[in-house]
SETIPA-387758 format. One record per residue: residue number from 1; residue in one letter; x, y, z of N, C-alpha, C, O in turn. Coordinates in steps of 0.05 Angstrom, whole numbers, padded with zeros to 5 digits. Layout:
BEGIN
[NUM, "A", [X, Y, Z], [X, Y, Z], [X, Y, Z], [X, Y, Z]] ...
// end
This chain:
BEGIN
[1, "M", [-00253, -00332, -00365], [-00238, -00317, -00347], [-00223, -00337, -00328], [-00235, -00356, -00318]] [2, "S", [-00198, -00332, -00324], [-00182, -00350, -00307], [-00188, -00344, -00278], [-00200, -00324, -00271]] [3, "S", [-00180, -00363, -00262], [-00184, -00361, -00233], [-00170, -00335, -00222], [-00182, -00321, -00206]] [4, "S", [-00146, -00330, -00230], [-00132, -00307, -00220], [-00144, -00281, -00229], [-00145, -00261, -00215]] [5, "E", [-00154, -00280, -00254], [-00168, -00256, -00264], [-00193, -00251, -00249], [-00199, -00228, -00242]] [6, "L", [-00209, -00272, -00243], [-00233, -00269, -00228], [-00227, -00260, -00200], [-00240, -00242, -00189]] [7, "N", [-00206, -00271, -00188], [-00198, -00263, -00161], [-00191, -00233, -00160], [-00199, -00219, -00142]] [8, "Q", [-00175, -00224, -00180], [-00167, -00196, -00182], [-00192, -00178, -00184], [-00194, -00158, -00171]] [9, "S", [-00210, -00186, -00202], [-00235, -00170, -00206], [-00251, -00169, -00180], [-00262, -00148, -00173]] [10, "L", [-00254, -00192, -00167], [-00269, -00193, -00142], [-00255, -00175, -00120], [-00269, -00162, -00105]] [11, "C", [-00229, -00176, -00119], [-00214, -00159, -00100], [-00220, -00130, -00105], [-00227, -00115, -00086]] [12, "L", [-00217, -00121, -00129], [-00222, -00093, -00136], [-00250, -00085, -00130], [-00255, -00064, -00117]] [13, "A", [-00270, -00100, -00139], [-00298, -00093, -00134], [-00305, -00093, -00104], [-00320, -00077, -00095]] [14, "T", [-00293, -00112, -00089], [-00299, -00114, -00061], [-00287, -00090, -00046], [-00298, -00079, -00027]] [15, "R", [-00264, -00081, -00055], [-00251, -00057, -00043], [-00268, -00032, -00049], [-00271, -00014, -00032]] [16, "I", [-00280, -00031, -00073], [-00297, -00009, -00080], [-00322, -00008, -00062], [-00330, 00013, -00052]] [17, "V", [-00333, -00032, -00057], [-00356, -00034, -00039], [-00348, -00024, -00011], [-00362, -00008, 00001]] [18, "R", [-00325, -00033, -00002], [-00316, -00025, 00025], [-00312, 00005, 00026], [-00318, 00018, 00046]] [19, "S", [-00301, 00017, 00005], [-00297, 00046, 00004], [-00323, 00061, 00006], [-00325, 00082, 00020]] [20, "F", [-00344, 00051, -00007], [-00370, 00064, -00005], [-00381, 00061, 00023], [-00391, 00080, 00035]] [21, "V", [-00380, 00037, 00034], [-00390, 00032, 00061], [-00376, 00050, 00082], [-00389, 00060, 00100]] [22, "N", [-00350, 00054, 00078], [-00334, 00070, 00097], [-00338, 00100, 00093], [-00328, 00116, 00108]] [23, "G", [-00353, 00108, 00072], [-00358, 00136, 00067], [-00336, 00149, 00050], [-00336, 00174, 00048]] [24, "D", [-00318, 00134, 00039], [-00296, 00145, 00023], [-00305, 00152, -00005], [-00292, 00167, -00019]] [25, "L", [-00327, 00140, -00014], [-00339, 00146, -00040], [-00368, 00155, -00037], [-00383, 00145, -00021]] [26, "S", [-00375, 00175, -00053], [-00403, 00182, -00055], [-00418, 00161, -00070], [-00406, 00143, -00082]] [27, "A", [-00444, 00161, -00069], [-00460, 00142, -00083], [-00455, 00144, -00113], [-00453, 00123, -00127]] [28, "A", [-00453, 00168, -00123], [-00448, 00172, -00152], [-00421, 00160, -00160], [-00419, 00146, -00181]] [29, "A", [-00401, 00165, -00144], [-00374, 00154, -00150], [-00374, 00123, -00147], [-00362, 00109, -00163]] [30, "F", [-00388, 00113, -00127], [-00390, 00085, -00123], [-00403, 00071, -00148], [-00393, 00052, -00158]] [31, "I", [-00425, 00082, -00157], [-00439, 00071, -00180], [-00421, 00072, -00205], [-00419, 00052, -00220]] [32, "A", [-00407, 00094, -00208], [-00389, 00096, -00231], [-00366, 00076, -00230], [-00359, 00063, -00250]] [33, "E", [-00353, 00073, -00206], [-00331, 00055, -00204], [-00339, 00026, -00203], [-00325, 00009, -00214]] [34, "Y", [-00362, 00020, -00191], [-00371, -00008, -00189], [-00380, -00017, -00217], [-00376, -00041, -00224]] [35, "A", [-00393, 00000, -00232], [-00400, -00005, -00260], [-00415, -00031, -00265], [-00409, -00047, -00283]] [36, "N", [-00435, -00037, -00248], [-00451, -00061, -00250], [-00434, -00086, -00252], [-00438, -00104, -00268]] [37, "F", [-00413, -00087, -00235], [-00394, -00108, -00235], [-00406, -00136, -00236], [-00397, -00153, -00251]] [38, "Y", [-00426, -00141, -00220], [-00438, -00167, -00218], [-00449, -00177, -00245], [-00445, -00200, -00253]] [39, "Y", [-00462, -00159, -00259], [-00472, -00166, -00286], [-00450, -00166, -00307], [-00448, -00183, -00324]] [40, "Y", [-00432, -00146, -00305], [-00411, -00143, -00325], [-00393, -00168, -00325], [-00385, -00177, -00347]] [41, "E", [-00387, -00178, -00302], [-00370, -00202, -00300], [-00385, -00228, -00303], [-00374, -00250, -00300]] [42, "A", [-00411, -00226, -00309], [-00429, -00249, -00313], [-00429, -00268, -00289], [-00430, -00292, -00291]] [43, "L", [-00427, -00256, -00265], [-00427, -00272, -00241], [-00454, -00284, -00236], [-00457, -00303, -00220]] [44, "D", [-00475, -00274, -00250], [-00501, -00286, -00247], [-00504, -00311, -00265], [-00525, -00323, -00265]] [45, "G", [-00483, -00317, -00280], [-00483, -00342, -00296], [-00498, -00339, -00323], [-00505, -00358, -00335]] [46, "H", [-00502, -00314, -00332], [-00518, -00310, -00356], [-00502, -00315, -00382], [-00514, -00315, -00403]] [47, "E", [-00477, -00318, -00380], [-00461, -00324, -00404], [-00451, -00352, -00404], [-00446, -00364, -00383]] [48, "A", [-00448, -00364, -00427], [-00439, -00391, -00429], [-00412, -00396, -00416], [-00407, -00416, -00403]] [49, "S", [-00394, -00376, -00418], [-00367, -00380, -00406], [-00369, -00381, -00376], [-00353, -00395, -00363]] [50, "S", [-00388, -00366, -00364], [-00390, -00367, -00334], [-00402, -00394, -00326], [-00396, -00404, -00304]] [51, "A", [-00419, -00405, -00342], [-00431, -00431, -00336], [-00410, -00453, -00337], [-00411, -00472, -00321]] [52, "E", [-00391, -00450, -00355], [-00369, -00470, -00357], [-00351, -00470, -00333], [-00339, -00490, -00326]] [53, "N", [-00349, -00447, -00319], [-00332, -00445, -00295], [-00348, -00450, -00270], [-00343, -00436, -00250]] [54, "H", [-00366, -00468, -00270], [-00383, -00474, -00248], [-00368, -00480, -00222], [-00374, -00471, -00201]] [55, "E", [-00347, -00496, -00225], [-00331, -00504, -00202], [-00317, -00480, -00189], [-00317, -00477, -00165]] [56, "L", [-00306, -00462, -00206], [-00293, -00438, -00197], [-00314, -00420, -00183], [-00309, -00409, -00161]] [57, "R", [-00337, -00416, -00196], [-00358, -00400, -00184], [-00367, -00411, -00157], [-00373, -00396, -00139]] [58, "A", [-00369, -00437, -00155], [-00378, -00450, -00131], [-00358, -00445, -00108], [-00366, -00441, -00085]] [59, "S", [-00332, -00445, -00115], [-00312, -00441, -00094], [-00311, -00411, -00085], [-00301, -00405, -00063]] [60, "L", [-00323, -00394, -00101], [-00323, -00365, -00094], [-00352, -00356, -00087], [-00358, -00333, -00091]] [61, "W", [-00368, -00375, -00078], [-00396, -00369, -00073], [-00401, -00345, -00055], [-00418, -00328, -00061]] [62, "I", [-00386, -00343, -00033], [-00391, -00322, -00013], [-00385, -00294, -00025], [-00402, -00277, -00024]] [63, "P", [-00362, -00289, -00038], [-00358, -00263, -00049], [-00377, -00257, -00073], [-00386, -00235, -00077]] [64, "I", [-00383, -00278, -00088], [-00402, -00274, -00110], [-00430, -00266, -00099], [-00443, -00249, -00110]] [65, "D", [-00438, -00279, -00078], [-00464, -00273, -00066], [-00464, -00244, -00054], [-00484, -00230, -00055]] [66, "L", [-00441, -00236, -00042], [-00439, -00209, -00033], [-00445, -00189, -00056], [-00460, -00170, -00052]] [67, "H", [-00433, -00194, -00079], [-00436, -00176, -00101], [-00464, -00178, -00114], [-00474, -00159, -00124]] [68, "R", [-00476, -00202, -00113], [-00504, -00204, -00122], [-00522, -00187, -00105], [-00538, -00172, -00116]] [69, "R", [-00518, -00188, -00079], [-00535, -00172, -00061], [-00529, -00143, -00064], [-00548, -00127, -00063]] [70, "I", [-00504, -00135, -00067], [-00498, -00106, -00071], [-00511, -00097, -00097], [-00523, -00075, -00097]] [71, "Q", [-00510, -00112, -00118], [-00522, -00105, -00143], [-00553, -00102, -00140], [-00564, -00082, -00147]] [72, "E", [-00565, -00123, -00130], [-00594, -00125, -00129], [-00607, -00107, -00108], [-00628, -00095, -00112]] [73, "E", [-00594, -00105, -00085], [-00606, -00091, -00062], [-00597, -00062, -00059], [-00609, -00047, -00044]] [74, "V", [-00575, -00055, -00073], [-00564, -00028, -00070], [-00564, -00014, -00097], [-00579, 00005, -00102]] [75, "I", [-00547, -00024, -00115], [-00543, -00011, -00141], [-00569, -00009, -00157], [-00576, 00013, -00167]] [76, "N", [-00584, -00030, -00159], [-00608, -00030, -00175], [-00630, -00013, -00162], [-00650, -00007, -00176]] [77, "K", [-00628, -00006, -00137], [-00649, 00008, -00124], [-00644, 00038, -00118], [-00662, 00053, -00112]] [78, "I", [-00618, 00046, -00120], [-00611, 00073, -00113], [-00621, 00093, -00133], [-00620, 00089, -00158]] [79, "A", [-00630, 00116, -00123], [-00638, 00138, -00140], [-00623, 00162, -00130], [-00623, 00169, -00107]] [80, "L", [-00609, 00176, -00148], [-00591, 00198, -00141], [-00604, 00225, -00145], [-00591, 00245, -00139]] [81, "D", [-00628, 00227, -00157], [-00640, 00252, -00162], [-00650, 00265, -00136], [-00667, 00254, -00122]] [82, "P", [-00638, 00288, -00128], [-00645, 00300, -00103], [-00674, 00312, -00103], [-00683, 00320, -00082]] [83, "G", [-00686, 00312, -00126], [-00713, 00324, -00127], [-00735, 00305, -00116], [-00758, 00314, -00113]] [84, "Y", [-00729, 00281, -00111], [-00749, 00262, -00101], [-00749, 00261, -00071], [-00728, 00261, -00058]] [85, "S", [-00772, 00261, -00060], [-00775, 00259, -00031], [-00769, 00230, -00022], [-00772, 00211, -00038]] [86, "L", [-00761, 00227, 00002], [-00757, 00200, 00013], [-00782, 00183, 00012], [-00781, 00159, 00006]] [87, "E", [-00805, 00196, 00016], [-00830, 00182, 00015], [-00836, 00171, -00014], [-00844, 00148, -00017]] [88, "L", [-00831, 00188, -00034], [-00835, 00179, -00061], [-00815, 00157, -00069], [-00823, 00137, -00082]] [89, "L", [-00791, 00159, -00060], [-00771, 00138, -00065], [-00781, 00111, -00054], [-00780, 00091, -00067]] [90, "R", [-00790, 00112, -00029], [-00799, 00088, -00016], [-00824, 00076, -00030], [-00826, 00052, -00034]] [91, "E", [-00842, 00094, -00039], [-00866, 00084, -00053], [-00859, 00070, -00079], [-00873, 00051, -00087]] [92, "T", [-00837, 00078, -00091], [-00829, 00066, -00117], [-00808, 00044, -00114], [-00798, 00033, -00133]] [93, "G", [-00802, 00038, -00088], [-00782, 00016, -00084], [-00753, 00025, -00087], [-00736, 00008, -00090]] [94, "R", [-00749, 00051, -00087], [-00721, 00061, -00091], [-00710, 00071, -00064], [-00725, 00074, -00045]] [95, "I", [-00684, 00075, -00063], [-00671, 00084, -00038], [-00653, 00108, -00044], [-00644, 00112, -00067]] [96, "D", [-00648, 00124, -00024], [-00629, 00146, -00027], [-00601, 00138, -00019], [-00596, 00114, -00012]] [97, "E", [-00582, 00156, -00020], [-00554, 00150, -00015], [-00550, 00139, 00014], [-00536, 00120, 00018]] [98, "A", [-00563, 00152, 00033], [-00559, 00144, 00061], [-00569, 00115, 00065], [-00555, 00099, 00078]] [99, "E", [-00592, 00109, 00054], [-00603, 00082, 00058], [-00586, 00062, 00042], [-00582, 00039, 00051]] [100, "A", [-00576, 00070, 00019], [-00559, 00052, 00003], [-00533, 00045, 00019], [-00525, 00022, 00019]] [101, "R", [-00522, 00065, 00032], [-00498, 00060, 00047], [-00504, 00041, 00071], [-00488, 00023, 00077]] [102, "E", [-00526, 00045, 00084], [-00534, 00028, 00106], [-00540, -00001, 00097], [-00531, -00020, 00110]] [103, "R", [-00553, -00003, 00075], [-00558, -00031, 00064], [-00532, -00044, 00057], [-00527, -00067, 00064]] [104, "A", [-00514, -00030, 00044], [-00488, -00041, 00036], [-00472, -00048, 00061], [-00459, -00069, 00062]] [105, "R", [-00473, -00031, 00082], [-00459, -00037, 00107], [-00470, -00062, 00120], [-00454, -00079, 00129]] [106, "A", [-00496, -00066, 00120], [-00509, -00089, 00132], [-00501, -00115, 00116], [-00495, -00135, 00129]] [107, "I", [-00501, -00113, 00090], [-00494, -00136, 00074], [-00464, -00144, 00079], [-00458, -00167, 00082]] [108, "C", [-00447, -00124, 00080], [-00419, -00129, 00085], [-00414, -00141, 00112], [-00397, -00158, 00115]] [109, "A", [-00429, -00132, 00132], [-00426, -00143, 00159], [-00436, -00172, 00159], [-00423, -00189, 00171]] [110, "E", [-00458, -00177, 00146], [-00469, -00204, 00146], [-00451, -00223, 00131], [-00447, -00246, 00140]] [111, "K", [-00439, -00215, 00109], [-00422, -00232, 00093], [-00393, -00233, 00103], [-00378, -00251, 00096]] [112, "G", [-00385, -00213, 00119], [-00358, -00212, 00129], [-00338, -00202, 00109], [-00321, -00218, 00099]] [113, "I", [-00341, -00177, 00101], [-00324, -00166, 00079], [-00294, -00169, 00084], [-00279, -00174, 00065]] [114, "D", [-00285, -00165, 00109], [-00257, -00167, 00114], [-00247, -00196, 00110], [-00225, -00200, 00099]] [115, "A", [-00263, -00215, 00119], [-00256, -00243, 00114], [-00257, -00250, 00085], [-00241, -00266, 00075]] [116, "I", [-00275, -00238, 00070], [-00276, -00243, 00041], [-00251, -00233, 00028], [-00238, -00247, 00012]] [117, "L", [-00243, -00208, 00035], [-00218, -00197, 00023], [-00194, -00214, 00030], [-00177, -00219, 00014]] [118, "E", [-00193, -00223, 00055], [-00171, -00240, 00064], [-00171, -00267, 00049], [-00150, -00277, 00040]] [119, "G", [-00195, -00279, 00046], [-00198, -00304, 00033], [-00190, -00303, 00003], [-00180, -00322, -00008]] [120, "L", [-00195, -00280, -00009], [-00188, -00276, -00037], [-00158, -00270, -00040], [-00148, -00270, -00063]] [121, "G", [-00145, -00264, -00018], [-00116, -00257, -00019], [-00112, -00229, -00029], [-00091, -00224, -00041]] [122, "C", [-00130, -00212, -00024], [-00128, -00184, -00033], [-00106, -00169, -00017], [-00105, -00172, 00008]] [123, "H", [-00090, -00155, -00030], [-00069, -00140, -00016], [-00073, -00110, -00019], [-00057, -00094, -00009]] 
// end
């Protein structure tokens, strides 16, 4: 993947995260649009091609880490079945939509999502 292609992908995915945080997307829509972006784009380095682009990945560490945390702390943990109680979700290490949005909001604030979008040159 070229630098500009990765930048474009990061811009789109970061905007999707911001839309979820701002309440413009439901959790179900967020999951569908985000589509496991972090894994799909091999940002975790699991594919040989991503390992070859180590320098590029290093220069984009902050946005990549934002997406790692969104994937691991939000997407991988969210449960959308309304039949589960909040207590059961917590016992199993899962979160509901409200907690997912709060976690995503906290991650975005910590990482500086607006600065990330600006740094990527997202328009």
